[in-house]
C-alpha positions as CSV (number, residue, x, y, z in Angstrom):
1,M,69.6,-209.1,35.5
2,I,71.3,-206.5,37.7
3,A,69.3,-203.3,37.6
4,A,71.3,-199.9,36.4
5,A,73.4,-198.7,39.4
6,R,71.3,-195.6,41.1
7,T,74.2,-193.6,42.8
8,E,71.6,-190.9,44.0
9,R,70.4,-193.5,46.7
10,L,73.9,-194.7,47.9
11,G,73.9,-193.6,51.5
12,E,76.3,-194.9,54.4
13,D,73.7,-198.4,55.0
14,R,73.6,-199.2,51.8
15,V,77.6,-198.9,50.9
16,R,78.3,-200.5,54.6
17,A,75.8,-203.3,52.9
18,L,78.0,-203.6,49.7
19,L,81.0,-204.1,51.6
20,R,79.5,-206.7,53.8
21,L,78.6,-208.4,51.2
22,Q,81.6,-208.7,49.4
23,H,84.4,-207.7,51.4
24,P,83.0,-208.6,55.2
25,D,86.8,-207.6,56.6
26,L,86.5,-204.3,55.8
27,A,82.8,-203.4,56.8
28,G,83.3,-202.6,60.0
29,L,86.2,-199.7,59.3
30,A,84.7,-196.2,59.9
31,L,83.1,-194.4,56.3
32,R,82.8,-191.1,55.7
33,E,81.4,-190.0,52.2
34,L,83.7,-187.3,50.5
35,T,82.4,-184.3,48.5
36,T,85.1,-185.3,45.8
37,G,85.4,-188.0,43.3
38,G,85.1,-186.9,39.4
39,G,82.8,-189.4,37.9
40,S,82.8,-191.4,40.8
41,R,81.4,-191.1,44.6
42,L,83.8,-191.3,47.0
43,W,83.6,-192.3,50.4
44,R,86.7,-192.7,52.9
45,L,87.5,-196.3,54.5
46,G,89.2,-196.0,57.5
47,D,92.6,-194.6,57.6
48,E,94.3,-196.6,54.8
49,F,91.4,-196.9,52.1
50,A,88.9,-195.5,50.0
51,V,85.7,-196.6,48.2
52,R,84.8,-195.9,44.7
53,L,81.7,-196.2,43.1
54,P,81.2,-194.7,39.5
55,R,78.3,-192.5,38.6
56,T,77.8,-193.4,35.1
57,R,78.6,-196.8,32.5
58,D,81.1,-194.4,31.1
59,A,82.9,-193.6,34.5
60,A,82.8,-197.3,35.5
61,D,84.5,-198.5,32.6
62,R,87.4,-196.1,33.2
63,L,87.4,-197.3,36.9
64,C,87.8,-201.1,35.2
65,R,90.8,-200.1,32.9
66,Q,92.7,-198.0,36.1
67,D,92.0,-201.6,38.3
68,R,93.4,-203.4,35.4
69,W,96.8,-201.9,34.7
70,L,97.8,-199.6,37.7
71,P,98.7,-202.8,39.9
72,L,101.2,-203.3,37.1
73,L,102.7,-199.9,37.8
74,A,102.0,-198.6,41.5
75,P,105.2,-200.7,43.0
76,G,107.7,-198.3,40.9
77,L,105.9,-195.2,41.5
78,P,107.6,-192.9,43.5
79,L,104.2,-191.1,44.1
80,A,101.0,-192.5,45.8
81,V,98.4,-193.7,43.5
82,P,94.8,-195.1,43.8
83,E,95.7,-198.5,43.5
84,P,92.9,-201.2,43.8
85,V,93.2,-203.3,46.8
86,R,89.4,-205.0,46.3
87,I,87.5,-205.3,43.5
88,G,83.3,-204.9,43.9
89,A,81.2,-206.8,41.4
90,P,77.8,-205.7,40.1
91,S,74.9,-207.0,42.1
92,V,71.4,-205.6,43.3
93,L,72.7,-203.3,46.0
94,F,75.1,-201.5,43.0
95,G,74.7,-202.6,39.5
96,R,78.1,-201.5,38.2
97,H,81.8,-202.8,38.5
98,W,83.3,-200.6,41.6
99,A,86.6,-200.9,43.8
100,V,88.4,-200.1,47.1
101,V,91.8,-198.4,46.2
102,R,94.4,-196.9,48.5
103,W,93.4,-193.7,49.6
104,V,96.1,-191.0,48.1
105,P,96.9,-188.2,50.9
106,G,96.7,-184.2,49.8
107,E,94.1,-181.9,48.3
108,T,93.8,-181.7,44.4
109,G,92.1,-178.6,42.7
110,L,95.2,-176.5,44.2
111,P,97.9,-174.7,41.2
112,L,100.2,-176.9,40.5
113,P,103.6,-175.8,42.7
114,A,106.2,-174.5,40.4
115,D,109.5,-174.3,42.2
116,D,112.4,-176.4,41.8
117,K,112.0,-179.3,44.2
118,S,108.0,-180.2,42.8
119,M,109.6,-179.9,39.4
120,D,112.1,-182.5,40.3
121,V,109.6,-184.6,42.0
122,M,107.0,-184.5,38.8
123,A,109.8,-185.4,36.8
124,A,110.9,-188.5,39.0
125,F,107.1,-189.5,39.0
126,L,106.5,-189.3,34.7
127,K,109.9,-191.0,34.3
128,A,108.7,-194.0,36.5
129,L,105.2,-194.0,34.8
130,H,106.8,-193.8,31.0
131,V,107.8,-197.2,30.7
132,E,107.0,-199.5,28.4
133,A,103.6,-200.0,27.7
134,H,101.9,-203.8,27.8
135,I,101.3,-204.9,24.7
136,E,97.5,-205.5,25.7
137,A,97.3,-201.8,27.2
138,P,94.9,-199.7,25.4
139,G,96.4,-197.1,23.5
140,F,97.2,-194.7,20.7
141,R,99.5,-194.2,18.1
142,V,100.3,-191.0,16.5
143,A,103.2,-189.3,13.7
144,G,106.0,-188.8,15.0
145,G,105.8,-190.7,18.7
146,P,107.9,-193.0,20.3
147,K,108.5,-196.2,18.1
148,V,107.3,-198.4,21.1
149,P,104.4,-196.6,23.4
150,R,105.0,-196.1,26.5
151,W,102.6,-195.6,29.5
152,I,101.0,-192.1,30.1
153,H,98.4,-190.9,32.6
154,G,96.6,-188.7,30.1
155,D,94.8,-186.3,32.4
156,L,97.3,-184.4,34.4
157,G,96.4,-181.4,35.8
158,P,95.3,-179.2,39.2
159,S,92.2,-182.2,39.4
160,T,94.4,-185.3,39.3
161,V,97.7,-184.0,40.9
162,A,97.3,-184.2,44.9
163,Q,99.5,-181.9,46.9
164,D,100.3,-181.8,50.7
165,G,102.5,-179.4,52.2
166,G,103.1,-177.4,49.3
167,M,104.8,-180.7,47.3
168,P,103.1,-183.0,45.1
169,A,101.9,-186.2,47.4
170,G,100.0,-188.2,44.6
171,V,98.4,-188.4,41.6
172,V,95.0,-189.9,41.0
173,G,92.4,-189.9,37.8
174,F,94.2,-192.7,36.0
175,G,91.0,-193.6,34.0
176,E,92.6,-192.2,30.9
177,L,95.8,-194.7,31.6
178,C,97.1,-196.1,27.9
179,G,100.1,-196.7,25.8
180,G,101.2,-193.7,24.2
181,D,103.5,-190.8,23.8
182,P,104.8,-189.1,27.2
183,A,104.9,-186.2,25.2
184,V,100.9,-185.7,26.2
185,D,102.0,-185.7,29.9
186,L,104.5,-183.6,29.8
187,A,102.8,-181.1,28.0
188,S,99.5,-181.3,30.2
189,V,101.7,-180.7,33.3
190,C,103.6,-177.6,31.2
191,R,100.0,-175.9,30.3
192,W,99.5,-175.4,34.1
193,L,103.1,-174.1,34.7
194,P,105.1,-170.8,34.3
195,S,107.7,-171.0,31.5
196,T,110.4,-171.8,33.3
197,A,109.2,-173.8,35.6
198,G,108.2,-176.2,32.2
199,E,111.7,-175.7,31.6
200,R,112.8,-176.9,34.8
201,L,110.3,-179.9,34.5
202,L,111.6,-181.0,31.0
203,A,115.5,-180.6,32.2
204,A,114.7,-182.8,35.1
205,Y,112.6,-185.2,33.1
206,G,115.7,-185.5,30.5
207,A,114.1,-184.3,27.7
208,D,116.0,-183.9,24.6
209,D,115.0,-181.7,21.5
210,E,112.7,-184.4,19.4
211,M,110.9,-185.1,22.8
212,I,110.7,-181.2,23.5
213,A,109.5,-180.4,19.9
214,R,106.6,-183.2,20.5
215,V,105.7,-181.1,24.1
216,E,105.2,-177.8,22.1
217,R,102.8,-179.6,19.5
218,W,100.9,-181.4,22.0
219,A,100.8,-178.1,24.2
220,T,98.8,-176.4,21.2
221,A,96.6,-179.3,20.9
222,L,95.3,-179.7,24.3
């Protein structure tokens, strides 16, 4: 039986050993641990990649969800996302699913930019994301929502929108990715914005009166 993962013991030597065992062609790249990563330990791998090692079983489940569905969406998204490039299997070195993903440039945790150009960029990203969800997608249905579920991020905000040069540059944290109501994502972003910026976002997105009403309802629930 594979032992439970012990993330507190994951030093550089252990992470490099994981790579050498399962993805040896990447094992020689520079490796540097980062202080951010949410539910995962995060290591920068070379210039283009990152290694995500979940701290808990729940975090591993969210990573599996992201790794299953994000590759279907990433090619059509106008901002950088942590698309998985290699999947790591549980082993004696680390007992959970893990992944090598594309590095997303920029910094998270900053107040969301509220200028018109940034709102146009966010609207373009959300419209590209909110396509019809796959029939097997995880999801939920809510009264008054769309008849056909759309892909939604499910957790948009300062911690998941990466900025570079004061502009949205990427989106991370796809562990809640599912089929649902696009109004959830719009409400999630709008609650972090001044009202005028939120109105600009909705206008750039092309939200009609019915959508705006759903956004307002979700805004009170989030």
